[in-house]
C-alpha positions, -999 to +999 in steps of 0.1 A: +410-005+551+402+031+561+371+042+543+370+076+526+346+099+543+359+133+531+358+150+498+376+182+487+359+202+460+382+228+442+359+257+437+383+288+439+384+295+401+372+328+387+349+313+361+361+338+335+347+317+305+312+325+316+315+361+322+295+383+328+272+358+343+299+347+367+307+382+379+282+379+407+273+342+407+300+314+410+303+292+380+297+262+404+262+275+409+253+273+371+220+253+370+216+219+354+178+225+350+171+231+387+203+219+405+236+236+404+265+214+393+282+214+427+251+200+444+249+172+419+286+163+428+278+164+466+247+142+462+268+116+444+297+118+470+273+113+498+262+081+483+298+068+484+299+074+522+312+110+523+302+128+555+325+159+553+326+180+522+355+206+521+349+233+496+380+254+488+367+287+476+376+322+466+364+357+476+334+356+452+319+323+463+295+333+492+266+320+471+279+284+475+278+287+513+243+301+512+231+273+490+242+247+514+230+265+544+195+264+560+171+292+550+145+290+577+126+319+564+122+304+529+112+270+544+085+287+565+072+307+536+070+276+515+051+256+542+028+285+548+018+284+511+013+246+509+046+238+494+058+215+523+075+191+498+095+218+483+105+230+518+117+196+527+138+194+496+155+228+505+162+216+540+176+183+528+203+202+508+218+215+540+216+181+556+235+163+529+268+165+547+290+185+571+302+215+549+336+230+556+347+261+537+383+271+532+394+303+515+423+297+491+450+321+499+487+326+491+505+332+459+501+310+428+473+292+410+465+255+405+446+226+417+475+213+438+473+244+459+435+239+465+441+204+479+470+215+501+447+241+517+427+212+531+456+191+542+452+198+578+417+182+577+429+150+561+443+122+584+477+106+577+461+074+568+429+087+553+420+084+516+399+112+502+380+123+471+389+154+451+363+168+427+362+197+403+328+214+399+330+212+361+327+174+357+304+147+368+289+115+355+253+105+351+253+068+360+232+041+375+260+035+401+272+068+414+307+074+400+322+081+435+310+046+444+327+031+414+360+049+424+356+036+460+352+001+448+383+004+427+402+017+457+390-012+478+403-037+453+437-021+450+443+000+482+458+027+460+450+060+444+424+058+416+414+085+390+382+084+369+386+077+333+363+081+303+367+069+267+369+096+241+375+096+203+412+096+195+407+127+173+397+146+205+429+137+224+442+172+218+415+184+242+421+162+273+448+147+296+452+112+283+465+082+302+488+053+293+473+021+308+492-009+318+479-041+336+442-046+333+429-056+367+393-060+357+369-049+329+371-012+339+402-011+361+437-005+349+470+002+364+483+035+349+518+040+335+517+077+324+496+108+320+501+131+290+483+165+287+466+170+253+489+149+232+468+149+200+454+121+179+488+108+167+506+108+200+479+097+225+488+066+245+452+054+246+417+065+242+411+070+279+409+106+292+411+117+327+377+128+338+386+152+365+379+133+398+401+113+421+401+091+451+437+097+465+458+081+493+473+106+517+509+099+504+500+124+476+503+153+501+541+151+504+544+154+466+520+183+465+539+201+493+569+203+470+550+228+449+566+221+415+554+246+389+539+229+359+544+238+322+513+260+324+528+281+352+503+266+376+507+240+404+486+211+390+474+181+408+479+157+377+517+166+379+519+152+413+499+121+403+523+114+375+551+115+401+532+091+423+528+068+393+565+065+390+570+057+428+538+037+436+507+021+419+480+044+406+449+030+390+423+043+365+387+034+367+367+036+334+335+050+348+303+032+336+282+062+328+278+093+307+304+120+314+293+156+315+318+184+313+304+218+319+336+238+315+328+259+286+296+273+268+291+246+243+297+217+268+274+234+293+246+237+267+250+201+256+249+190+293+216+209+300+200+196+268+210+160+274+198+161+310+166+177+300+159+149+274+164+121+301+145+139+328+113+120+339+096+153+344+105+173+313+120+147+289+089+139+267+077+174+264+112+188+258+120+163+231+087+171+213+095+208+216+130+202+199+115+182+172+089+209+164+115+237+167+140+220+143+113+215+117 
């Protein structure tokens, strides 16, 4: 079975929810303590064997390229001031993978178009990851590794799932599950966007990351406009479900969604509390403050 070594990160969005902060800084660079969200995603993907990271960007995303590039002047400055360990950390970011940048162009909006921009870099028999820089899991086993293991069992496309309260089913794309393959792996029957508590087919939500087989590209190329007026990747995955097997992997870990202000704040607080470096002091600060 061909192993996935490429990951597409869809990073062309404007980040309007975080304006004015994102006027000059891409939302993908919002820090989780001292690492931007997109770096966390890349680090996890590399542990699943990814060697080539394809970042589909827009015109305001130069900071992403700078972040994953070498900065020799900064490294030399750090070493000259006795901060060699920090210099090594900065260097290692650039050496995580091969980074390829594609400017999203053409008319229309949506995640399907971002994936299509990278089609020429994906082989006809090559499975590949797709990530969005709003979502990631904190887990003992990197969540891309869990997706890869699910793909190895099935040979089919796999999407990441997370369990949510049924009352929150109006906030997420929810899946209908069929055959249970293992404790955390299910064949999927359908995908419903924000159905609400009464209409949700399960308590499993799509968590915004995928390991896809290349046959998805033919469906994406049809460029069918979704109900939202955008060309969305999940719409093509639904089509794939109806013609082939698609699986969902319930990820063993804590899901973090940084897509709006409150979710971002919760993520930073939760990450700070579990941090070996800051956790104890930060917890004590919160306890004192809340008194």
